[in-house]
C-alpha positions as CSV (number, residue, x, y, z in Angstrom):
1,M,-2.4,-41.3,80.3
2,K,0.0,-44.2,78.4
3,K,-1.8,-46.8,77.4
4,K,-0.7,-49.8,74.8
5,L,-3.9,-49.3,72.4
6,F,-4.7,-51.8,69.6
7,I,-3.1,-55.0,69.5
8,P,-5.0,-56.9,71.8
9,L,-8.6,-56.4,69.8
10,L,-6.5,-57.3,66.9
11,C,-4.9,-60.1,68.3
12,L,-9.0,-61.3,69.4
13,C,-9.9,-60.9,65.8
14,L,-7.4,-62.9,64.3
15,V,-8.2,-65.8,66.9
16,L,-12.4,-65.5,65.6
17,M,-11.0,-65.8,61.9
18,T,-8.7,-68.7,62.8
19,A,-11.9,-70.4,64.6
20,C,-13.8,-69.8,61.7
21,G,-11.7,-71.4,59.8
22,K,-12.0,-74.5,61.8
23,N,-16.0,-73.6,61.4
24,N,-16.3,-72.5,65.1
25,A,-17.3,-68.9,65.8
26,I,-15.3,-68.2,69.0
27,S,-13.3,-70.3,71.0
28,D,-11.8,-68.0,73.7
29,N,-8.8,-69.4,75.5
30,T,-10.3,-73.0,75.7
31,S,-8.9,-74.3,72.5
32,N,-5.3,-73.8,74.1
33,V,-6.5,-75.4,77.4
34,Q,-7.5,-78.5,75.1
35,D,-4.6,-78.5,73.1
36,S,-2.5,-78.4,75.9
37,S,-4.2,-81.1,78.0
38,S,-3.9,-83.7,74.9
39,I,-0.7,-82.9,74.3
40,E,0.7,-83.7,78.2
41,E,-1.9,-86.5,78.3
42,T,-0.5,-88.4,75.3
43,S,2.8,-88.4,76.2
44,E,2.8,-90.1,79.6
45,S,-0.7,-90.1,81.3
46,K,-2.4,-93.0,80.0
47,D,-3.1,-95.2,83.0
48,I,-4.0,-93.6,86.3
49,K,-6.4,-93.9,89.2
50,E,-6.4,-93.3,93.3
51,N,-7.6,-91.5,95.9
52,K,-8.1,-87.9,98.9
53,D,-7.6,-86.4,102.3
54,N,-9.0,-83.2,104.2
55,T,-6.9,-80.9,106.6
56,D,-5.9,-77.3,106.7
57,D,-2.3,-78.0,106.7
58,V,-2.2,-80.6,103.9
59,S,1.3,-81.3,104.1
60,E,1.9,-82.4,107.3
61,K,-0.1,-85.4,107.3
62,Q,0.7,-88.6,106.1
63,I,-2.7,-91.0,105.2
64,G,-4.3,-93.8,103.2
65,F,-5.2,-92.7,99.6
66,E,-8.8,-93.3,100.0
67,E,-9.2,-90.7,102.5
68,L,-6.8,-88.6,100.8
69,N,-9.0,-88.5,97.2
70,E,-12.1,-88.0,99.5
71,A,-10.4,-84.7,100.9
72,V,-9.1,-83.4,97.4
73,S,-12.6,-84.2,96.2
74,T,-14.4,-82.7,99.0
75,D,-12.3,-79.6,99.0
76,V,-12.6,-78.9,95.2
77,E,-16.4,-79.2,95.8
78,D,-17.0,-77.3,98.5
79,T,-14.8,-74.4,97.3
80,I,-16.8,-74.1,93.7
81,S,-19.8,-74.9,95.8
82,A,-19.3,-71.4,98.1
83,I,-18.4,-69.4,95.0
84,K,-21.4,-70.2,93.6
85,L,-23.9,-69.6,96.8
86,E,-22.0,-66.1,97.1
87,Y,-22.5,-65.9,92.9
88,E,-26.5,-66.6,93.4
89,K,-26.6,-64.0,96.0
90,L,-25.0,-61.3,94.2
91,V,-27.3,-62.3,90.8
92,T,-30.1,-62.1,93.3
93,E,-29.5,-58.6,94.6
94,I,-28.2,-57.3,91.3
95,D,-31.4,-57.5,88.9
96,T,-31.8,-54.3,87.4
97,Y,-29.4,-51.7,85.5
98,E,-30.1,-49.5,88.3
99,M,-29.0,-51.9,91.1
100,Y,-25.9,-53.0,88.9
101,L,-24.7,-49.0,89.1
102,E,-25.5,-48.9,93.0
103,S,-23.4,-51.9,93.4
104,T,-20.1,-52.4,91.1
105,D,-18.3,-52.3,94.4
106,K,-19.8,-55.7,95.2
107,V,-19.3,-56.8,91.4
108,E,-15.6,-55.9,91.3
109,A,-14.9,-57.5,95.1
110,F,-16.7,-60.8,93.7
111,Y,-14.4,-61.0,90.7
112,K,-11.0,-60.6,93.2
113,K,-12.9,-63.2,95.3
114,V,-13.3,-66.0,92.7
115,Y,-9.8,-65.1,91.9
116,D,-8.1,-65.3,95.6
117,D,-10.3,-68.4,96.3
118,T,-8.9,-70.1,93.2
119,K,-5.6,-68.9,93.5
120,N,-5.8,-70.9,97.1
121,L,-7.4,-73.7,96.1
122,C,-5.0,-74.5,93.3
123,I,-2.0,-74.2,96.5
124,R,-3.7,-76.6,97.9
125,M,-3.3,-78.8,95.2
126,R,0.0,-78.7,94.9
127,E,0.1,-79.6,99.1
128,Y,-1.8,-82.7,98.4
129,S,0.2,-83.7,95.7
130,I,2.9,-83.7,98.2
131,N,1.1,-85.3,100.5
132,Y,0.2,-88.3,98.5
133,A,3.9,-88.5,97.3
134,E,4.6,-88.6,101.2
135,A,2.0,-91.6,101.6
136,I,3.6,-93.3,98.9
137,M,7.5,-93.2,99.4
138,A,6.5,-94.3,103.1
139,S,5.1,-97.4,102.1
140,D,7.0,-100.7,102.1
141,K,6.2,-101.6,98.4
142,S,8.6,-102.2,96.0
143,N,10.1,-99.1,93.4
144,D,8.0,-100.6,90.9
145,D,4.6,-100.7,92.7
146,K,5.4,-97.2,94.0
147,Y,5.7,-95.9,90.8
148,K,2.3,-97.3,89.9
149,D,0.9,-95.6,92.8
150,F,1.8,-92.4,91.3
151,E,-1.0,-93.2,88.8
152,G,-3.4,-92.0,91.5
153,L,-2.2,-88.7,92.4
154,Y,-2.0,-87.8,88.4
155,D,-6.2,-89.1,88.1
156,C,-6.9,-87.8,91.4
157,I,-5.6,-84.0,91.3
158,Y,-4.2,-83.6,87.7
159,D,-7.4,-84.8,86.0
160,D,-10.3,-84.9,88.3
161,A,-9.6,-81.6,90.2
162,G,-7.7,-80.1,87.6
163,D,-11.0,-80.8,85.2
164,D,-13.5,-79.6,88.1
165,I,-11.9,-76.4,88.5
166,Y,-12.1,-75.5,85.0
167,D,-15.3,-76.8,84.3
168,E,-17.2,-75.1,87.3
169,I,-15.1,-71.8,87.6
170,Y,-13.3,-70.6,84.6
171,D,-15.7,-72.6,82.0
172,G,-18.8,-72.1,84.6
173,I,-19.0,-69.3,87.1
174,L,-17.2,-66.7,84.9
175,D,-19.3,-67.5,81.6
176,D,-22.3,-67.1,83.7
177,I,-21.4,-63.7,85.2
178,Y,-20.5,-62.6,81.3
179,D,-24.1,-64.0,80.3
180,D,-25.8,-62.4,83.7
181,F,-23.9,-58.6,83.8
182,Y,-22.3,-57.6,80.4
183,D,-24.6,-59.4,78.0
184,G,-27.5,-59.5,79.9
185,I,-28.4,-56.2,82.2
186,L,-25.8,-53.8,80.7
187,D,-26.7,-54.8,77.1
188,D,-30.1,-54.6,78.0
189,A,-29.9,-50.8,79.3
190,Y,-28.4,-49.8,76.2
191,D,-31.5,-51.0,74.3
192,N,-33.6,-49.5,77.0
193,G,-31.8,-46.3,76.2
194,A,-29.4,-45.5,79.2
195,P,-27.4,-42.6,79.5
196,Y,-24.9,-43.5,76.9
197,D,-21.6,-41.7,79.0
198,E,-22.8,-43.4,81.8
199,W,-23.6,-47.1,80.2
200,S,-19.9,-47.1,78.2
201,D,-18.5,-46.5,81.4
202,A,-20.2,-49.3,83.5
203,R,-20.0,-51.7,80.3
204,S,-16.0,-51.2,80.1
205,N,-15.5,-51.6,83.6
206,E,-17.8,-55.2,84.0
207,Y,-16.0,-56.1,80.6
208,D,-12.3,-55.5,82.3
209,W,-12.8,-56.9,85.6
210,W,-14.3,-60.8,83.6
211,S,-11.4,-60.5,81.3
212,D,-8.8,-60.0,84.0
213,A,-10.3,-61.9,86.1
214,R,-11.0,-64.8,83.4
215,S,-7.2,-64.4,82.7
216,D,-6.0,-64.9,86.0
217,V,-7.9,-67.7,87.1
218,Y,-6.7,-69.5,83.8
219,D,-3.3,-68.7,84.7
220,E,-3.6,-70.1,88.3
221,W,-5.1,-73.2,86.7
222,S,-2.6,-73.5,83.8
223,D,0.1,-73.0,86.6
224,F,-1.0,-75.4,89.0
225,R,-1.6,-78.0,86.4
226,S,1.8,-77.8,84.9
227,D,3.5,-77.6,88.7
228,V,1.3,-81.0,89.5
229,Y,1.9,-82.6,86.3
230,D,6.1,-81.8,86.2
231,F,6.3,-83.2,89.9
232,W,4.3,-86.5,88.8
233,S,6.6,-87.2,86.4
234,D,9.7,-86.0,88.1
235,M,9.0,-88.3,90.8
236,R,7.5,-91.5,88.6
237,S,11.2,-90.7,86.7
238,E,13.3,-91.2,89.6
239,L,11.1,-94.5,91.0
240,W,11.9,-95.6,87.2
241,D,15.7,-95.1,87.8
242,D,15.6,-96.6,91.9
243,D,16.4,-93.4,92.7
244,I,15.1,-92.5,96.2
245,E,17.4,-90.1,97.4
246,R,16.8,-88.2,94.2
247,A,13.1,-88.7,94.6
248,E,13.3,-87.4,98.3
249,E,14.9,-84.4,97.2
250,K,12.3,-84.2,94.7
251,I,9.3,-83.5,97.0
252,V,11.5,-81.0,99.5
253,D,12.2,-79.1,96.3
254,F,8.3,-78.7,95.4
255,Q,7.9,-77.9,99.0
256,E,9.6,-75.2,98.6
257,D,8.4,-74.1,95.8
258,V,4.6,-74.1,97.3
259,E,6.3,-72.4,100.2
260,K,7.4,-69.6,97.8
261,L,3.7,-69.0,96.6
262,K,2.1,-69.0,99.2
263,H,4.6,-66.2,100.6
264,K,4.4,-64.6,97.3
265,G,0.1,-64.0,97.9
266,T,1.2,-62.5,101.4
267,Q,3.2,-59.8,99.5
268,S,0.6,-58.9,97.0
269,N,-1.5,-57.0,99.5
270,T,1.5,-54.6,99.6
271,Q,1.3,-54.6,95.9
272,T,-2.1,-53.8,95.3
273,S,-1.4,-50.6,97.5
274,N,1.3,-49.7,95.3
275,E,-0.8,-50.2,92.2
276,E,-3.8,-48.1,93.4
277,N,-1.4,-45.3,94.4
278,D,0.3,-45.5,90.6
279,S,-3.6,-45.2,89.1
280,D,-4.1,-42.0,91.6
281,A,-0.9,-40.6,89.4
282,T,-2.4,-41.7,86.3
283,L,-5.6,-40.1,87.1
284,K,-4.0,-36.8,87.9
285,E,-1.6,-37.0,84.8
286,A,-4.8,-37.4,82.5
287,E,-5.8,-34.2,84.5
288,T,-2.9,-32.3,83.4
289,N,-3.1,-33.0,79.6
290,D,-6.8,-31.6,79.4
291,S,-5.2,-28.0,80.7
292,N,-2.7,-28.5,77.6
293,T,-5.3,-28.1,75.2
294,N,-5.0,-25.5,72.6
295,N,-6.5,-24.0,69.5
296,E,-6.1,-27.4,67.2
297,L,-8.0,-29.6,69.1
298,V,-12.0,-30.2,68.1
299,D,-14.3,-31.2,71.0
300,G,-10.9,-31.7,73.5
301,I,-9.7,-34.6,70.7
302,R,-6.8,-34.4,68.3
303,P,-7.7,-34.5,64.8
304,E,-5.1,-36.7,64.1
305,F,-6.0,-39.3,67.0
306,K,-9.8,-39.0,65.8
307,E,-9.0,-40.0,62.4
308,A,-6.7,-42.9,63.8
309,M,-9.7,-44.1,66.0
310,D,-12.0,-43.9,63.3
311,S,-9.9,-45.9,60.4
312,Y,-9.6,-48.4,63.6
313,E,-13.3,-48.8,64.0
314,A,-13.9,-48.9,60.1
315,F,-11.5,-51.7,59.8
316,Y,-13.3,-54.0,62.2
317,D,-16.8,-53.0,60.6
318,E,-15.1,-54.6,57.4
319,Y,-14.0,-57.6,59.3
320,C,-16.7,-58.4,60.9
321,E,-18.5,-58.2,57.9
322,I,-15.9,-60.8,56.4
323,I,-16.7,-63.0,59.8
324,K,-20.6,-63.0,59.2
325,K,-20.3,-63.7,55.5
326,Y,-17.5,-67.0,56.4
327,T,-20.3,-68.1,59.0
328,E,-23.5,-68.3,56.5
329,N,-21.3,-69.6,53.8
330,P,-17.9,-71.0,55.1
331,S,-17.4,-72.8,51.6
332,D,-16.8,-69.5,49.6
333,I,-13.4,-69.8,49.1
334,E,-13.5,-66.1,47.5
335,L,-13.3,-65.1,51.4
336,L,-9.7,-66.3,51.6
337,A,-8.6,-63.7,49.4
338,D,-10.5,-61.3,51.5
339,Y,-9.1,-62.7,54.8
340,T,-5.6,-62.1,52.9
341,D,-6.3,-58.5,52.0
342,M,-7.6,-58.1,55.6
343,L,-4.4,-59.4,57.1
344,S,-2.3,-56.8,54.7
345,K,-4.4,-54.1,56.2
346,A,-4.1,-55.3,59.7
347,A,-0.2,-54.7,59.5
348,E,-0.4,-50.8,58.1
349,M,-3.2,-50.1,60.7
350,T,-0.6,-51.4,63.1
351,E,2.3,-49.4,61.7
352,K,0.1,-46.5,61.3
353,F,-1.2,-47.1,65.1
354,D,2.3,-47.6,66.6
355,A,3.0,-44.2,66.8
356,W,0.0,-43.7,69.4
357,E,0.8,-46.6,71.3
358,N,3.0,-44.5,74.2
359,S,0.9,-41.4,73.6
360,D,-0.4,-39.0,76.2
361,L,-4.2,-38.9,76.1
362,N,-6.0,-36.3,77.7
363,S,-9.4,-37.4,79.0
364,A,-11.5,-36.8,76.3
365,E,-9.3,-38.6,74.0
366,L,-9.2,-41.5,76.5
367,K,-13.1,-41.6,76.7
368,Y,-13.3,-41.6,72.9
369,Y,-10.8,-44.5,72.7
370,L,-13.1,-46.5,75.3
371,D,-16.1,-45.8,73.6
372,V,-14.7,-47.0,70.2
373,N,-13.0,-50.6,72.0
374,N,-16.7,-50.7,73.3
375,R,-18.5,-50.7,70.2
376,V,-16.2,-52.9,68.4
377,T,-15.7,-55.5,71.4
378,K,-19.6,-55.3,70.9
379,K,-19.6,-55.7,67.3
380,L,-16.6,-58.8,67.2
381,L,-19.0,-60.5,69.6
382,D,-22.5,-60.3,68.0
383,A,-20.3,-61.1,64.6
384,S,-19.5,-64.4,66.2
385,K,-23.0,-65.6,67.7
């Protein structure tokens, strides 16, 4: 199996250390979100407020701002409420480690639903933005007044709806499911003596589902806000220049972009099917690699691979100790020297592990890699608390 091994965890550690330097343990992706928001909001977005709509085909109607504001608010609230209800049902059904193992298909399906619902909601937010723009442009107001009316689009969709989606889904539901499953049921199962191989596989899968869903949801949210912000800014710019024709073209261009996004969504099912076929091929490749074992293997693992994995884990043991010490005593300037030393070691480790980036791992080696990865991840999370 070909796998890019070590860079993600190394990046996570560097983020952890940076966060410690700011007297915070872990910021996940939230600091990135706040930074980008503040940059956008300081540029052109100080004053704003207006309204909403509620239709299945958002882009075909022109309605009043109050109705439009209400529609956006209702759509966001209803979508989030539906996800929350399904999540509450899921955690009610899965309240033990044994039930979790029997219901992994439901857990994985829920992560997919969270992403799909968020993606579709973000597409609808773009459609509401078009509807908002059309309502403004259809009025008999002056260009100056239309320019001001676009403040309502920003406030209603970019700001209010965008904040709700982030707070309730990305920073809400996905945080809750992490606490309930990965850091809850599965963590407790380890303490209660669950079979290690079984537990390790379950926890690794859970973390992958959670991490992928969180990353994908963030990308959808970020893209939607970026698209709406650009559209809002472009429309105001054209109205400022009194270029109505160009403003109308911006609406058409944005409509075309939204249609492409919707069409792209229909193509993803075919792509998913192809990826599943690729996954089957990868498993067969791992099985083939098992047959290539020779007398140099120890418990099915190449000694040089095990040495690399063990060095990797030992490195992060030392790294976590630095994080813990800094958390206990952030005023200790000697830790800066330790941090510099760790950065030097990180560079050496990266060079040492480059040889494994594109290596074919047999199943025993892949299992050992996942075990090490799980242990290091847990140590990092524990060190950040």
